[in-house]
C-alpha positions in Angstrom: -41.1 9.0 26.7 -40.1 8.5 30.3 -42.8 6.7 32.3 -44.9 8.8 34.7 -46.0 5.8 36.7 -45.3 6.1 40.4 -44.6 9.8 40.7 -46.4 11.6 43.4 -47.5 14.5 41.2 -48.4 12.3 38.3 -45.5 13.8 36.4 -42.5 14.1 38.8 -39.1 15.3 37.6 -39.5 14.0 34.1 -37.9 17.0 32.6 -35.6 19.7 33.9 -37.7 22.8 34.6 -36.6 25.7 32.4 -39.3 28.2 31.8 -42.7 29.2 33.1 -45.3 29.1 30.4 -48.9 30.3 30.3 -51.1 27.5 29.1 -54.7 28.2 28.1 -57.6 25.7 28.1 -60.7 27.1 26.2 -64.1 25.6 26.2 -64.8 23.5 23.2 -67.3 25.0 20.7 -67.8 22.0 18.3 -71.4 20.9 18.4 -72.0 18.3 21.2 -68.3 18.3 22.2 -68.3 17.9 26.0 -64.6 16.9 26.5 -61.9 19.2 27.9 -58.2 18.8 27.2 -56.8 19.1 30.7 -58.5 17.8 33.9 -57.6 19.1 37.4 -54.8 16.5 38.1 -53.1 17.6 34.9 -53.5 21.3 35.9 -52.1 20.6 39.3 -49.0 18.9 37.8 -48.3 21.8 35.5 -48.8 24.4 38.3 -46.5 22.4 40.6 -43.8 22.9 38.0 -44.3 26.6 37.9 -46.5 27.0 34.9 -49.7 29.1 34.8 -52.9 27.4 33.6 -55.8 29.6 32.4 -59.2 27.8 32.0 -62.2 29.4 30.4 -65.2 29.4 32.8 -67.4 26.2 32.4 -64.8 24.6 30.1 -65.1 21.3 32.1 -68.8 21.3 32.9 -69.6 18.8 30.1 -67.1 16.4 31.8 -68.5 17.0 35.3 -65.6 19.3 36.3 -66.6 22.6 37.9 -64.7 25.9 37.9 -64.2 25.2 41.6 -62.4 22.0 40.9 -60.0 23.8 38.6 -59.4 26.6 41.1 -58.5 24.0 43.7 -55.9 22.5 41.4 -54.3 25.9 40.9 -55.9 27.2 37.7 -57.1 30.7 37.1 -60.6 30.9 35.7 -61.1 33.5 32.9 -64.6 34.8 31.8 -64.4 33.9 28.1 -62.4 32.3 25.4 -61.1 35.6 24.1 -59.3 36.3 27.4 -57.8 32.8 27.3 -56.4 33.2 23.8 -55.2 36.7 24.5 -53.1 35.7 27.5 -52.0 32.1 26.8 -48.7 31.2 25.0 -49.9 27.7 24.5 -53.5 26.7 23.7 -54.4 23.1 24.7 -57.7 21.9 23.4 -59.5 18.9 22.1 -61.0 19.4 18.6 -60.0 21.4 15.5 -60.4 25.1 15.5 -63.4 27.0 14.0 -63.5 30.4 12.4 -64.2 32.3 15.6 -61.2 30.6 17.1 -58.9 31.3 14.1 -59.6 35.0 14.6 -58.3 34.8 18.2 -54.9 33.3 17.3 -51.7 35.4 17.2 -48.3 34.8 15.6 -46.0 32.5 17.4 -48.8 31.1 19.6 -48.7 27.3 20.0 -51.9 25.2 19.5 -52.0 21.6 20.6 -55.1 19.7 19.6 -56.7 17.1 17.3 -56.3 19.5 14.3 -57.3 17.2 11.4 -56.0 19.7 8.9 -55.9 17.3 5.9 -59.7 17.4 5.6 -60.0 21.0 6.7 -58.4 23.3 4.1 -60.0 26.5 5.6 -58.6 25.7 9.0 -55.2 24.9 7.4 -55.2 28.3 5.7 -56.1 30.1 8.9 -53.2 28.4 10.8 -50.8 29.4 8.1 -52.1 33.0 7.8 -51.8 33.4 11.6 -48.3 32.0 11.6 -48.9 29.8 14.7 -47.1 26.7 15.6 -49.6 23.7 15.4 -49.1 20.3 16.9 -51.7 17.7 16.1 -52.4 15.0 18.7 -53.3 12.5 16.0 -50.0 12.8 14.2 -47.7 12.4 17.2 -46.1 9.1 16.3 -43.3 7.1 18.0 -40.4 5.5 16.1 -42.2 2.1 16.3 -45.3 3.5 14.6 -47.5 4.0 17.7 -49.8 7.0 17.9 -50.1 7.5 21.7 -52.4 10.5 21.6 -54.7 9.1 18.9 -54.7 5.7 20.7 -56.0 7.5 23.8 -59.3 8.1 22.1 -59.4 5.3 19.6 -60.4 2.4 21.8 -63.0 4.6 23.5 -64.4 5.6 20.0 -64.6 1.9 19.0 -66.5 0.9 22.1 -68.8 3.9 22.0 -69.4 3.4 18.2 -70.4 -0.2 18.8 -72.7 0.7 21.7 -74.4 3.4 19.6 -74.8 0.8 16.8 -76.4 -1.6 19.3 -78.9 1.1 20.4 -79.8 2.0 16.9 -80.6 -1.6 16.1 -83.4 -1.4 18.8 -86.9 -0.7 17.6 -86.8 2.4 19.8 -83.6 3.5 18.0 -85.3 3.3 14.6 -83.8 -0.1 13.9 -85.2 -3.6 13.2 -85.5 -4.5 16.9 -82.4 -6.7 17.3 -80.7 -7.4 20.6 -77.0 -7.6 19.8 -76.4 -10.8 21.8 -79.7 -12.5 20.8 -81.5 -14.4 23.5 -82.5 -18.0 24.3 -84.0 -19.3 21.1 -83.0 -16.3 19.1 -79.7 -15.8 17.2 -77.3 -13.0 18.0 -76.8 -10.1 15.6 -74.0 -10.4 13.1 -71.4 -7.7 13.3 -68.6 -7.1 10.8 -65.7 -4.8 11.8 -63.5 -3.3 9.1 -60.0 -2.8 10.7 -58.2 -4.6 13.5 -56.4 -1.6 14.9 -57.2 0.0 18.3 -60.6 1.4 17.1 -61.7 -2.0 15.6 -60.5 -3.9 18.7 -62.4 -1.5 20.9 -65.5 -2.2 18.9 -64.9 -5.9 19.0 -64.4 -5.9 22.7 -67.8 -4.3 23.2 -69.5 -6.4 20.6 -68.3 -9.7 22.0 -69.0 -8.6 25.5 -72.6 -8.2 24.5 -72.6 -11.6 22.8 -72.7 -10.7 19.1 -71.5 -12.8 16.3 -68.3 -10.9 15.3 -66.2 -11.0 12.2 -63.1 -8.8 12.0 -61.6 -7.9 8.6 -58.1 -6.5 7.9 -55.3 -6.6 5.3 -52.7 -7.4 7.9 -52.5 -11.2 8.3 -50.2 -10.9 11.3 -52.7 -8.7 13.1 -55.5 -11.1 12.2 -53.4 -14.0 13.6 -52.8 -12.0 16.8 -56.6 -11.4 17.1 -57.5 -15.1 16.5 -54.8 -16.6 18.7 -54.4 -14.2 21.5 -56.9 -11.3 21.7 -60.3 -12.6 20.7 -60.2 -16.3 19.9 -64.0 -16.4 19.7 -64.1 -13.8 16.9 -64.0 -14.8 13.2 -61.3 -13.2 11.1 -61.3 -12.5 7.4 -58.8 -11.0 5.0 -60.1 -7.8 3.7 -60.5 -8.0 -0.1 -63.3 -6.7 -2.3 -64.6 -10.2 -2.8 -64.7 -11.0 0.9 -66.4 -7.7 1.8 -69.0 -8.3 -0.9 -69.6 -11.8 0.4 -70.1 -10.7 4.0 -72.3 -7.6 3.4 -75.6 -9.5 2.8 -75.3 -11.2 6.2 -74.4 -8.4 8.5 -76.8 -6.5 10.7 -74.2 -4.0 11.9 -71.2 -2.9 9.9 -68.5 -1.0 11.8 -65.8 1.0 9.9 -62.6 1.4 12.0 -60.3 2.1 9.0 -58.7 5.6 8.6 -58.7 6.5 4.9 -56.4 8.8 3.0 -57.9 12.2 2.0 -59.4 12.4 -1.5 -58.7 8.7 -2.2 -60.4 7.4 -5.3 -61.2 3.9 -3.9 -63.3 2.7 -1.0 -63.8 -0.5 1.0 -67.6 -0.2 0.7 -68.9 1.7 -2.3 -72.3 3.1 -2.8 -73.0 0.3 -5.3 -72.2 -2.3 -2.6 -75.0 -0.9 -0.4 -77.4 -2.9 -2.6 -76.0 -6.1 -1.2 -77.0 -5.2 2.4 -80.2 -5.9 4.3 -82.5 -3.0 4.2 -82.6 -2.9 8.0 -78.8 -3.1 8.4 -76.8 -0.2 9.9 -73.4 1.2 9.1 -71.5 2.9 11.9 -68.4 4.8 10.5 -66.2 5.5 13.4 -63.4 7.0 11.3 -65.8 9.4 9.7 -63.6 10.4 6.7 -65.8 12.1 4.2 -66.1 9.7 1.2 -63.5 7.5 2.9 -63.4 3.8 3.5 -67.3 4.0 3.3 -67.9 6.0 0.2 -71.3 7.2 1.5 -70.0 8.6 4.8 -70.7 12.2 5.6 -70.0 13.3 9.2 -73.0 13.9 11.5 -73.5 15.0 15.1 -74.7 13.5 18.3 -77.8 15.6 17.9 -78.7 14.3 14.5 -76.5 11.1 14.1 -78.4 9.1 11.4 -79.1 9.5 7.7 -80.0 7.0 5.0 -78.4 6.4 1.6 -80.3 4.0 -0.7 -82.3 2.7 2.2 -79.2 1.9 4.4 -78.9 3.9 7.6 -75.5 5.5 8.4 -74.3 6.6 11.8 -71.3 8.9 11.3 -70.7 11.0 14.4 -67.2 12.4 14.2 -66.6 12.9 17.9 -67.9 9.7 19.5 -65.8 9.9 22.7 -67.6 13.1 23.6 -70.6 10.8 24.6 -68.5 9.6 27.5 -66.9 13.0 28.2 -65.8 12.4 31.8 -64.0 9.2 31.0 -62.6 10.5 27.7 -61.3 13.8 29.2 -59.5 11.9 31.9 -57.8 9.6 29.5 -56.9 12.4 27.1 -55.5 14.6 29.8 -53.3 11.8 31.1 -52.0 11.0 27.6 -51.1 14.5 26.5 -49.6 15.7 29.8 -46.0 14.5 29.3 -46.0 16.1 25.9 -47.5 19.4 27.1 -44.8 19.5 29.8 -42.0 18.8 27.3 -43.1 21.5 24.9 -43.7 24.0 27.8 -40.3 23.4 29.3 -38.1 23.0 26.3 -40.0 25.3 23.9 -41.5 23.9 20.7 -38.3 24.0 18.7 -36.1 22.1 21.2 -39.0 19.7 21.9 -39.4 18.6 18.3 -35.6 18.4 17.9 -35.3 16.1 20.9 -38.5 14.1 20.4 -39.2 12.5 17.1 -42.8 11.7 18.0 -43.5 15.3 18.6 -41.6 16.3 15.4 -44.0 14.1 13.4 -46.9 15.8 15.0 -45.8 19.3 13.8 -48.6 20.5 11.5 -47.4 24.1 10.8 -44.9 26.6 12.0 -44.8 30.4 11.2 -46.6 30.0 7.9 -44.9 26.8 6.8 -47.1 23.7 6.3 -45.2 20.8 7.8 -47.9 18.0 7.5 -47.4 16.2 4.2 -50.8 14.7 4.0 -52.5 18.1 4.2 -50.1 19.5 1.6 -50.8 16.7 -0.8 -54.6 16.7 -0.2 -54.8 20.5 -0.6 -52.1 21.0 -3.3 -50.0 23.2 -1.0 -46.3 23.7 -0.6 -44.8 21.4 1.9 -41.9 22.1 4.3 -40.6 19.2 6.3 -40.2 19.6 10.1 -36.5 19.0 9.6 -36.3 22.0 7.2 -38.1 24.2 9.8 -35.6 23.1 12.4 -32.6 24.0 10.2 -34.2 27.3 9.2 -34.7 28.4 12.8 -31.3 27.1 14.0 -29.8 29.1 11.1 -31.5 32.3 12.3 -30.3 31.8 15.8 -26.7 31.1 14.7 
């Protein structure tokens, strides 16, 4: 993607303006989800390019953004979500859609969000039944393997997950009364982090900033070498094998999972049986929150009720951690998605995915075709590649 740095509008003449599109920003309805997909600077950039932005009233309140802030940026404020969905050609939101939102969709409407369809068969079916075009932030992937719209939240999720873990080690947080960095005459807490990707490094940054004893585990020796030699020389690194995980579990006070796991995988990094190796007062924070994922005993929770115990080991498995810092997270997300929103709005979804391989990989569904292979495999559904969709639509236009 062309860099947006240095442009007065925050976007500039990145793409040739072609069409005016109505973009809708509904309020999130997931429990304790306070983020909003577009902030006023993003709205201003879109309006400056001739697009209309419709924002549901109070959509930004959880992120400290008032309706007045949106109006000043050029948005129109609508009284409810139904009005937004009815008028918008493109829906831009944060989290996956729920049943009440499915019912508002219409054929050909474009939805751009963290869709997470692989673990949501009912949502997948609704998107297919409604024959919408779905683009998933988390699956937009560049040719070098980077996931820029997932990365936007990953480091934040890692840092917040670590901070939540630190709090829940306090006596007042229901924990054993440990200060992560220890104190004069008292040892620091031991933290083990599964995964040295962006989530894991975000957690490590926060843990070491607080003075914890940190060990990072991964299966990528080159990444571990990068961590040890360049990123966090003070951290310990360990190749992630079953034997090494079992060896470290008895020593840890806080175990952070930052590894994304395939849907319906039969194996796990930490099994239920392995919980017996852990201290009774230890805490697991699963940032990835894949049900029965890398941590077999993970089941997603909410900010309102974040903790549960399995065999005496407490688990913290909140699936939308960045929502806890909604103002920061909304700003970061809006900045990250804006170039892609512009490209889709101005080229149309078909030309955008033809021209941009990263967006093409993010295509989840189109007019009843499931184009996300992981979801098709996990749910035993028919799969149509994005390339097949392109050929099909090009053939109809010929």
